[in-house]
N, C-alpha and C positions, 0 to 999 in steps of 0.2 A: 674636692669641688662639691659645693651644696647646691640644693635646688629649693624652690619655694616649699616643696612638700617635705623636705627632710625634717624640719623642726615639728611638723604636724604629726609625723609618723608615730612617736611614742604616745601622744595624747590619743590618737585615733585607736591604737591597740589597747590602751588602757580603757578607753570608753567602751570598746567591744567586750572586754573582759568583765567590766562593771555591769553591762547590760545582761551578759549571761549570768552573772551571779544574782542580779535582781530577778530575772526569769525564774531561776530555780527557786529562790526565796519565796516568790509569790506562789509557786506550786506547792512548796512545803507548807506555807501558811494556810493553804486551802484544804489541807488535809483534816478531816473530822476527827474528833477525839477529845480527850480530857487532858488538860494541862497539868503536869506533875512536875514537881521540883524538890530539891532537897540537898543535903550535904553529906558527904562520906568522910569519915574520920577514922583514925587508928585508935588503939587502946588508950592512948594518952591524950587524945582529943586533937591531934594535929591533922589538918587537912590532907586528903590523899588525892593527888591529881592522877589523871589517866585511868580511873577506875571505870570499868564497863558497867553500864546500867541497861539492862534489856528486859523488855516485856517477855515473860515466859511463853514459849510457843509460837513467837512471832519474829519477824526480822526487825521490829521497831526497837531502837536503842540508841544510846548516846554514851559519852564518856565525860567525866568530871574535868573541870577546868583546873587551873593552878591552885585555886582556893578550895578545891574539893567539892564544889557546887555543880549541879546539873539541872537541866530542864528538858522535858520531852513530851510529845503528844501521844498519849496512850489511847488505843482503840477503846470504844465503850465496853467491849467485852473482855478487856484485860482484867485479870484477877491477881497476878503475882508479878513481882519484879526479881530478876537475878542480878545479883551485885557481885562482881568478880574482879580480881586483880592478882597479878603474879606476886607470889610471896604472902598471900593472905587466903584464909579459908573462905570459899563462896558462901553467900547467904541468900536465901529466898525470903522475899518480904511480901506479906499480903497487902494488896491495895485497898480492897473494900471502899469505903467512902473517903479515905484520906487523900489529901493532895499534896501535903508537905511531909517529907521524910527526913529523918536523921538516923544514919546507919553507922554503926561501929563495926569495922572489920578486925578480926583477930589474926595476928601473924601466924603463918603456917610455916614453921622452920623446914619442914621436909620438902616444901616447894620453893625455897628461896633461890633455887637455881634459875637465873635467867637463861633464856635460849639465845645462843649466839650463832652467828653465821660462820660456817667453816667452808672449806672448799668442797663444792658439789653437794651442799646440804647444810642442815642445822644440827645442833646438838645442845643438850643442857650443859651448863658450865661444870656441874659435877661429874660429867662423863667425858669432858675433853682431856686430852693427854698432851696437847701441844701448848706452846707459848703463844698466847693470844692477847692483844690489848684491844679495848673497845672504846670508841668515841661516840657518844649518844647525840641525837638531834638537839637535845637541850644545850649541850656544850657547843655544838655548831652554830645554833641560832644566837648564842651570846656575842658572836663576833660579826660585824658588817663586812663581810668579805666576799670577793668574787671568785676566788680560787679555794676549793674546799680543802685543798692539801694544808693550808695555813692553819686549819683547825686542829692539826695533829701536833702542832708545836706545844710541848709542855703538857700535853694531855694524854700521850701514849709513851710509856716507858720503853726505852731502846730506840726511839725515833728522834732524829736530829733534823730539825727543819730550819733553814736559813733563808732570808729574803734580803738581798742587798739592794737598798735604795727603796724609793717610794713612788716609782712611776705606776700609774694606773694600768692594770692588766699585766704587770710584771710578774713573771713566774717565780717559783721557789725551788730550792734544792732540798730533796728528802733523801736522807740516808738512814737505813735500818740497820742497827748493830754495826755500823762503821762501813768502810770501803774495803773491797776484797780485790778489785781489779784495777790494773794500771792502765790498760788500753781498751778494755771492753767497758761497757756501761755499768754503773753502779746504781742506776735508777731501779726502784722496786717495780714489780708488775702490778698494774691495776686492773681489777676485775669488777665490772659494773652489772649488777643483776645477773651474775653468772657468766658474762661474756668477757674474756681477756681482751684488752684494748692495745692498739698499736699507737693511737694518737693522744693518749693521756686523758685526764679528767678535768683539765682546765675549764672546759666548756660547760660542765655540769653546774647547775644552780644549786648552791648549798642548801637552800631552803626546801628542796626536794629530797633531801637525803634523810633516811631514817636512822641509819647507823653506818659507821665505818669500823671495820675490824682489821687489825693489823697481825698478819701471820709472820712469826719471827724465827721459829726453830724449824729443824728438818721435818719433825712430825707433822707440822702444819703446812710446810711449803713444799714438801716432796711431791705432794699430789699434782703440783705444777711443773715438776721435772726440771727441764733445761732452762726455765725461766724463773725459778724460785730462789736463786742463790742470794739475791738482794732483798728478799722479803716479798710479801704480797700484801696489797691493800684491797680488801673486799668492800665494795660500796653497794648498799642496799637502798633503793629508793622507796618513797612512801607509796603504799598501795591502799586500795579501798577497803572498807569493812562493811559487812552486813549490818543494816540498821538505818537510822536516820541519816538523811543527806545532810552534810555539813558544808556550809559555804564560809570560806575564810577569806579575810583581807589583811595582809601583813604588809606594812610600809614603814619606812624610816627615811629620814632626810637629815643632812647636816652639813658640816663643813670641815675643811682640813686646813691646817696652818703649819708653816715650818717650825719644827721643834728645835729652836736655836739657830744660830747663824755661824757661818765659818768666819773665824776672826782673822781677817787679813789687815794689811796696813792701810791707814788712811793717808791722805795726801801729804801731810807733814812727816809722817813716819817713813813713807816711801822716799821722799826727797832726802831725808837723812841717810837712809840706807844707800841711795845712790852716791851721795857724797863720800860715805865711808868706803864704798867699793874703790873709790879713786884715792882716798887717803892711803889705802892698803898698799898702793903701788907708787905713792909719792907724786900723785897727779892732782892734788887739790890743795891750794894754798889757803890755809886757815887765817893767815894774817890779813888777807883781802877777800873775805867770804863772798862779797857782792860780785867782785870780778870774776871769782872762781865759779860761782853760779852761772854767770853769763856765758862762760865758756862751756860749762857742762850741761845746762838745760836748754831745750828748745824754747821758742818764743811762746807757745801755748802753755808749756810747763811753767815758765817764769810768771805768765799771767796767773796761772792757777796758784803758784805760791803767794804771789802778791795779794791775791784776792781771798786766800785761805780756802781755795776750792778743794773738795775732796768727794769725788764721785763714787757713789755706792752702786756699781754696776750690778752685783748679784740681785739687789732689791728690784732692779728693772725687769728681771726675768721671773720673779716669783710673784705669787698672788695667794689670796685666800680662795680656796677651791670648794666647789659643792659636790656633794654626794647624795643620791637618792636611789631607792628601790621601791617597787610596787609589785606585789604578788597577789593574784586572786586564785583560790584554789576550791575545787568542788570534790568532795569525797563521799562515798556512800556505797549503796547497792543492796542487793537481796541475797538470799542464800545462795542462789545460782550465779549471780553476776555482780562483781564488785568493780568499782571504778575509782580512779583518782585523776583529775584533770587539773593542770595549773598552768598559768602563764605569768611571766615575770619580765619586767623591765628594770634594768639596772644601768645607772650612768655614774661615772666618777671622773671629775676633772682633776687634773694634776696640778700640784702647786707650781710646777714649771709651765709657763704659759704655752698654750696650743697643744698640750698633751692632754688626752682623755681616753677613756674606754667606755664604750656602749655596747649593751648586749640585750638581745631579746631571746628569751627561751620559752618554748611551749612543750609541755609534756602530757602524754596519755598513758596511763597504766591501767590495763583491763585484764580481768580474770573471769573466766566463764566455765561453770560446771555443766558439761553437755548432759551427763547422766552419772550414774554412781561410779563408772569406770573411766570416763574421759574428761579432761579438763584442758583448756587451751587459754592462752593469754599472751599479752605483749606489753613491752615498755618501749615507748617511741619518744625520742627526744629530738626536737628541732631547735637549731641555734642559728642566730645571726649576730655577728659582732663586728665591731669597727674600733680599731686601735690605732691612735695617733701618738707617735712619738717613741715607739718600742721597736726593737728588733723583730723582724719576722721569726715566729717560732720554728718555721721550717727553714728559712733561707739564711737567717742571721745577717749581720752587717746593716749599714744604713742608719744606725742609731742616730737620733736627733740629740746632740750632746753639747749644747752651748754654754752650760754652767761653768765648765772649766775655763773657758775663754773669759767669762766674766770676772772670775777670780784673778786671772792673769792681767787684766787690763790696767794700764796706767791710770791711777786715780786723779792725776793732775790734768788730764785731757779735758776736752770740751765736747760733750756728747750732742748738744743741740744748739742751734744758732738763736739769734735774738728773737726770731719769729716762731721758735718752738719746733722748727724742723730738724730732723735727725740728721747729724753730720757723720757720714759713713766712716771717715778716718779721723778720729778724735785727736790723734798726734801724728807727727811726720813718720812714725814708724810704719813702714809699708806693709809689714807682716801682721799688723794689729789692726783690725776693724772694730767698729762699734758693736759690742755684744748685744745691744738693743735691737740691731738690725736682724738678728737671728730669729726674733720671735714677731717680726712684722708678718701679719697673715699673708700666706702665700710664699713667703721667702725660703722656708724649709718645709717640706712635706715628707713624712715618713709614715705611711698608711698601710694598714693590713685589714683586708675585709675577709671574713671567714663565714662560710655557710656549712653547717654539719647536720647530717641526719643519721641518728644512731638507733637501732632497734634491737631489742632482745625478745625474740619470739620463741614461745615454747609450746609443746603439746605433751600432756602426761597421760599415760595409759596404765590404769591399775589392772594388771593382768589377773592377779589373784590376790588372796589376802597376804600381804607382806611383799609382794613382788610387783615392782612398777618399772615401766620403761618411760624414759623422758627424751624428747627430741629438743635440742636448742639450736636456734639458728640466729646469728648476730651479724647482720650487714651494717657496716659503718662507712659512710661516704662523707668525705670532706673536700670542699673546694675552697681554695685560698688564692687571693690576689694581693701581691705586695707591690706597692708603688712608691718611689722616692723621687723628689725633685729638689734641686739645689739652685737657687736663683743667683743672678750675677752679684747682687748686693749681699753676699755672705762672706764669712771669713774662708770658707772652703774655696770660693771662686775669686773673691777680691776683684770684682768688675770683669772677669772673664766671662765668656758665654755661659749660659746656664746648662746644667746636666740633668739627665733624667734616666730612670730605670723602671722597668716593670718585670715582674716575675709571676708566673701562674704555676699552681701546683694542684694536683688532684690525687687523693689517696682513696682507694677502695680496699677495705679489709673486711673479710668475713670469716666467721667461725662456724663450723657445723659439728655438733656434738651428739652422739648417741650414748645415753646413760642407762644403765640397768642397775637397779637397787633391789636388795632383799633384806627385810628386817623382820625378825622373829624372836619371840621369847619361848623358851622351853622349859617346862616344869616350874615356871615362875622364878627360876634362879639363873638360867643361862640366857643371855641376850646376844643375838648375833646380827651384825649389819654387814652386807657385803655390797661394794659399789664397783661397777665395771664400766670402763669408758673407752670409746674411740672417738678421737677428735682430728679435725682438719682445720687449720687456719692458714689463710693465704692473704698476702699483702701486695698490693700493686700501687707504686707510687711513681707518678711522672711529673715533670716540670719543664718549663720553658722560660727563657729570660733573654732580655736585650737591654743594653744601655747605650746611650747617645750623648754626645756633645753638641752644643750649639742649638739649643731649642729655638725654634723660629720665634715664636712669641711666648712670654713666660706665662700668660694666662692659659696656655695649652697644657701647662703642667707636664704630666706623663701620659696624656691622653691622645697625643697626635705625634708620635715619635717618627712617623715617616717623613716629616718635613724638617728634620733636624739636619745639620750640615755634616756631621760626622758619626758613623755608626761603628761602635766597637763590636767585638766578636760576640755574636749571639750564641746561645746554647740550648740544648735540650737534653733530657736525661730520663732514664727509665731503671727503676729498680723494683725487683720482685723477690719474694721469698715465701716459702711454704713450710709448714710444720705439720707432721703427722704424729699422733700420739696414741699410745695404748696404756691404760691405767687400771690398776686393781687395788682396791683397799678393803681390808677387813677389820671390823671393830667388834670386839668381844668383852663382855663383862659378866662377872659371876656375883650375883646378888647385888649388883651396883657398887661393889666394893673393890673388886680386882679388875683392872681395865687393861686391855691390850689393843694396840692399833698397828697393823702391818700395812705398809703402802709400797707399791712398786710402779714406776712409770717408765715407759720405753718411748723415747722421743727420736724422731728422724727430722733433720733439718737440712734444707737445701743450701744453707750458708756455709756448711762445713765440707771438708774434703771427701773426694770419692771413696776413700778408704775408711772414713769414719762418719758416715752419715747418721748412724744411730747410736744412742747411748742409754744406758739403764741407770735409773735413779731410785734406790730403795731406802726405807726408813723403817724403824721399829720404835715404839714407845709403850711404856708401862705407866699405870697409874694405880694409886691405892688410896680409897676414901677411908682413911683411918678413923674418922669420926663415926662410921657406921659399925665399928667393931663393938663387941659386947662390952669390953672393958672400958670404953669411952662414951657409951651411950647415955650413962646416968651422969655425965659431967654436965651440969646445968649451964655453965657459961660458954661451952663449946658448940657452936652450930655446925661448923664444917672444917675439916682438916684433911686436905689431899696432898699427897706426895706424887710428883711426876718425874719420869726420866725418859729421854729420847736420844736416838742417834740416827744419823741418816746422811745420804750423800745427794746433793743437789747441783744443778748446773747453771751456766751462764751462757746465753746464746747471743748476748748483746754486742754483736759486731756487725758492720755493714756487709751486705751481699757482695759476693765476687772476690773477696779477699783471699780465697783459697786458689784463685786462678791467676796466671800470669796475664797481666794486662798490657795493652799496646798504648803507646803514646805516639802523637804525630810528630814528625821532625821534618826539617828541610835540608835539601842538599842540591848539589849542582849536578844537572843532567846535561853534559856537554857544556855549552855556554848558556844554558837556561836554567833558571831556578825551578825546583819541583818539590812536591811534598812526597813523603814516604812515612812508613811506620815502623817502630822498633819496640822491642819489649821494654815497657816502662817499670814494671815491678815483677819480682819473681813470685810464682804461686807456690803453694804447699798443699799437696793433695792429702797430707797426713794431719792437717789441722782438725782438732776436735774441741769439745767444750772445756772451758774452764770448770773444774768441779770443786765443790765446797763440802767437807765433812764436818757436820756440826753435832756437838753433844750439848745437851741441855738438862739441868736439873732445876725443878720448880716446886714451889710450895704455895698452895692456896689455902686461905684461912678465912673464917668468919667467927667472931666471938660476941658473947653477950647480946644475942638476937640482932646481929647486924650492927651493933654499935661501933665495931672495929673490924674491918675486913680488908682483904687485899691479896697480893701475891708477891713472891720473891723469886728471882731467876738468877742462875749462874750458867755461864755457857762458854763454849770455845768453839771457834769455827776456823778450820784449816782449809785454805784454798790452794789447790795444786793445778799444774798445767797452765799457768798463766799465758795468755797470748801476748808475747813480747817480741820485739824485733831483735833477732840475734845478729851480731856483727859479722861481716864477711870481709875477707881481703879485697881491697879495692881493685886488684888485679883481675878479679872475676868480672869486673864491669858493673857490679852492684855492691852497695856497702851494707845491706841488711836484708833479712828475710824474716817473715812472721813465722814463729814457731811456738810450740807449747813448751815453755820453760819457766821456771821460777815459782815461788810459793810465798803466800802471805798468811797472817794469823790475826784473828780478833779474839780478844778475851773480854768478858764483861760481866757486870752485876746490874740487876735492875730491881726496882721496888716500886710497887703501886700499893698505896694505903688510903683507905677511906674511913672516916670517922663521923659518928653523930655525937657532937660534943655536948649539945644541950638539946632537950626536946621536952618542953615543959607542958603542963596541963593548960597553961594560959595561951598556948599557941605559938610560943617562940621556939624556933628550931635553928640551930647552927651546926653545919656540916662542913667537912674539910676533905678535899682530894689531894693527895701528894703523889707525884711522880719523880723518880730519881734514876739516873742512868750514868753508868760509868763504863766506858769502852777503851780498850788498849789495842791499837792497831799496829802491826809490825810486818816489815818485809823479811822473809826468812831466806829466800834464795832469789837470784837474778839469772840472766842468760849465762853468766860466767860462774855460777855457783854462788858461794857464800863470800862474794867479793863485791865491794861497793862499786856502783856506777856513778862515779863523781860527775861525769859530764852531764848526765841526765838528772843529777840531783837526787838520786836513789841510794839508800844506805841500809845494810843489813842491821836488823833490830830496831830500825826507826819506822814511823809512819810512812805511808806512801808519799805524802808531802812533807818534807823536812826543809826547814830554811838553813841553808849552809853559806856562811859568809864570814867576814871578819867581825870581831867583837869590838865595838866602840866602847871605849873606857873614859872618854872625855874629849877635852880640847887641849892642845899644847899651849901651855902657859908661858908668859915672858921669862920666868926663871928657869924654864926647861929649854931654852933656845939651843944651848949646845947639844942636849940629848935628842932634841928633835932633828937637828942638823945630821946626826948620825944615821937617821932614818930617812934622810932626804926630804924633810919637812921643815915647817917654821911655825912659830907661835900663831894661834889662831886657826890652825888647821885641825882636822879630825885626828884624834889619837886612838889607834887600835892596838889591841894586845898582842904582843910578840909571844905567841903560845909556846913555841919551843925554845925560846930564849937564846937564839942564835944571833941576836943583834941585828936582824933585818926582817922586813915584812915581805912574805911572798906567799904563794898559793898554799904552802904548808902551814900557814898560821890561820886558815880558815877552819871554822868549827861549826858544829850543829847548834844553832841558837834555840830552836824551838820547833813547834808544829802547830797547824791549824786545828789539830784535834783537841777538844777540851778535856780537862781532867774529869770533869763531871758536868752534867746538865740536869735540870729538873724544873718542875712547875708546881705551884700550889694554888688551889682554888678554894676560897672560903665563900660559903652561901649562908645568908640569913633570911628567915621568913618570920613574919609576925603579922597577923590579922590583915592579910591582903597585900601587905608590902612584902617585896623581895629585894635584897641587895646582895651583890656578889662582886668580888675582885680577884683577879687572876695575875699572878706574878711569875715571871719566867726568868731563869738564870742560866748562863753558860760561863763556866769558870775554867780558867787555866790554859786557854789556847793563846797562840800568837797569831798576829795578823800582819800583813803588809799594807803599808799605806802610801799609795801614789801621791796623796796630797802633800806628803813631807818630802817628795823628790820633785814632782812637777811644779810645785808652788814654793820651792825653797831654793831658788837660784841665787848666784853670788854677784852676777854682773850688774844688777840694777837696771836691767832692761824691762823686766816684767814685774808686776806686783807680786807680793810675797805673803805667806803666812806671817802674822804678826808675832814672830819668834823673839826668843832672847838670844841674839847672836853676839858673838865675841867681839870685843874691841879692847884696846889696851886699858881703857878706863872701866871696863865691864868684863872682867876675867871669868865669864860663865864657862861651865863645861857642857852646855846643851847643844849649841849650833855654832858652826864655824864663822870666821869673819868674812864679810862681803869682799869680793875681789873682781875687778873688771876683767881681769885676764883669766879667770876661772869660772865660767858660767856653771859648770857642774863640779862640785867639790870633790877632791881626792877622797876616796873611800865613802862617797855620797850614798852608796846603797846601803850602808849601815844605819842611816837615819829613818829607814822605812819600817823598822820592826817594833811593834808594840804589843803590850798586853791586851788581849782581846776579851778579857773578862767584862761581863756586863750583867746587870740585873735590870729587868724592864716590868714596869707595871703595865701589863698588856691591855687590860680591860677592867673598867669599873662600870657596874650596871646597876641601876636602881629602877624598879618598877612597882606598879600598883595594879592590883586586880579589883575591879569594881564588884561590889556586893551583889548577890542575886536579885535584890529588889530593884536596884538601879539598872542592872542589865535587862531585866524583864520590861521595865518601862520603856527602854530603848528598843524593845522587840528583838533583842539579841540573846545568844546563849552564852556568851563570854566576851569580856572586853578588858584589855590590859594597855596601859600606857607606860612608857618607860623612856629613860634617857641613858645614853652609854658614852663613856669616854674611852677612846682607844689610845694606848701608849702615852699617857700624860707625863711619865717620867722615865728616864733612862739614867742609870747610875753606872758610870764606866770611867775609868782613869784615862782612857784614850780620848774621851770626850771632855772631861772636866779639867784634865791636867795638860793634855797635849794638843788641844785645839782641833780635835777630830770631829766628825759629824756622828757616825754610828759604826760601832765595831761589829755589827751582825752581818758578817760576810762569810762566804765559803772559803775564800782565799785572800783576796786583797780589796781595799777600798779604792775603787777606781777614781782617777782624777776628775772625771766629770760627773761623779755621783751626786744626785740631788739630795738635799737634806732630808732627814726623817721628818715624819709629820705627827702632829697631835690631831686627832679627830674627835668630833663631838657630834652625836647623833640624837634624834628624837623620833620615836616610833610608836606604833600601835599595833596590836593584834586583836582583831575582831572576829567573832564567829556568829553565824546566823543559826 
């Protein structure tokens, strides 16, 4: 339900942010001083972005833009500028009477190590011993996305990210180095500004992120103990810096269109398939087709055939949709206080009508140095979002999914009358209503409203030189309301009274951490770092729901359920869990060459049994900076060469609370002659349940050659997971069929490669660089509850991935000249032919085989970037090769009886002896062995992003009273190359398991944007 103020809200907030920016800009402009500008380049004359330019001895400073230029207001007393950047030797430049500067920075090979975020701290890359992949803010900003997890796809080796469908606000699936668990979660742990999250990072604005680090091996993740088995994603948001206050405005807008269409039958093709379904059983007389048609088709269908009518129902549900984002940011500060404030408005309409996602985010990051010993700070995020058309991320269910009905609808029907009014039943088929009725405003409502307030608050005490204490407190509050309404004129109700449902959920999660660190260098050769932690995390989640039938007035939607005629069973729920942890880590290096990391974490979880509340998770890692050895120091082309090895044990606590306990279920019984309620044991508890544990070994190689022209890392790993949380079978005579136990093992083996190259870097300013990521993971089940024996009923097989497709193997269609052979198998020409695997002359369960798995043979991404005189151009290609997918499109829209519309397939007839699809048959709505039609090669190559931008010259920028201005255009997913799409009439094979029958087509998105700084 909307109000007159709803559409004004985004504009009002945006106006407020712009006024804030203008105020700060005016204050900055009033500062007295001298205007200084210039350009920073490297030894080859290429522009250097992000270089810090600061007036020596003051807090006044700025950083260079993408074209290497800068402007700042220097105090009249300023005498020198300090120019510095990671990887380059700092320079001090005398100001004098000059106002224009051109500075050339020289590479400092010894400082090429960027600082990366690790668990509970930072380290130089040269000192890390774990497997860590980084995604920078530049890579994130290249994609107009709402969910920052999508930026990991193809940008971080070892990370598999899939998003099925194109609904706005739809989530993604992230898997780091494969799946380990069958029943527990395989989701990684997300840590934002040092605080582990329970509610995910979907609400975080990608524009606020400075970097994302993915921790993959035991050395990197064991510090998070029982939650690190599936990998850890560390998210660091942008913070303020001392110097000039910078006001920025970043915006883009564009549109989305369906990338291709589902090829279904038109009116004539559908009519012919319906005729063929009768010919197959001798119920269509081709000698008198007019009479046969009159007996076969309804009056409205005959009218459609006569008029050549062919209704394209899917097009009635789709549209060209808009997307926009506006962000205002203010960053700056003094030596004592730094701040970063930002506000963002994001709105994306879906190509499926009435679906959209709107989000407002506001962030304040503050850091204040009280004195030489005490520092405090906070990161505060406020989010309000509105999602129409998606499942609730908490409750699930209720998805608005009319697209499948549009594909199924008879194209010979009549959707509108002569006056243009919608006809609810286009044909006499009472089970099929007009798909266009599903997107009439107010007919279907699936709405989620979310408010979230997340804080990361810290206090840091420098006790003495090298010894620090830090207190982290992270409260995270989420309120969510999910409402659904289904009107009477929808296919779900078909003129029956309307239904409605509301669900309310509240989650409060907090983390309290006490961290003690000690860092000291002894005799200039021994460096010791010690970290000790005590942590408490507690989560409380409660919900309530009610659904009704017979809404009194449809305009009430789900806002006045008390007037409904029928109330279904309401419900409330409460779930809490607590995690207490103790952790210790020791980092040691000798002369920066020989590295050692020891980690141990002791976790206690309320989720596990009374006998196994606590678990210990240790790891050890070694590193060798071979390039620092004397025999390699004089190798001019070698910048860095480091060898790493690690081994450790980490856990998985990702199960729901209370599974260790025997739970009660309500039952009914007769108390004398009266009905009564009672309670019985509904599930067996197990007080011995404990964590699934994963032992991981990793070998890595980091390298940089020819002064950074070629750099990257190589990884090889094996992860063995034991004590799987699986249901063990029990004799039914016990009254229960299963109990949850720690049984079974899985394994993941893999190779990863990350390579970055600078292909060209000319004196004329042309630069071409390439980033490549490659991942190969092999997933396998080693044992199940019954040992090394397949669990066929659950589809789990020893030596195969967790998800393996086990079915009959389709080898074609029985042909006319194979009639006798087909009869021997109880079949006839035109039906699906499957392979007799054991050659016993019959098809039974023993002929099923493993056809494939959703796990790809490899995946990877490649990004190419080009820069020349203010212009920048980049494109990103992502590939996922060798997986198998299931396609509900080829079962739900591939019926034989001619009742529903169909994919425009090449089906068998006596005159068209194809081996692709079976013959239509009115007596067989579902073909025999029809499940074999759903398996397809899931290989795809996608051009994810093409980006073209221009950075205006300093002269133009100064005339506009700005410090930087960039205009750009971006095309998202312009091309998909996949056999499933081009050969088999599918939409998009990028799915975690199967292409759902109601999946909306993929989209091509074009945006235009600007980045402006004051």
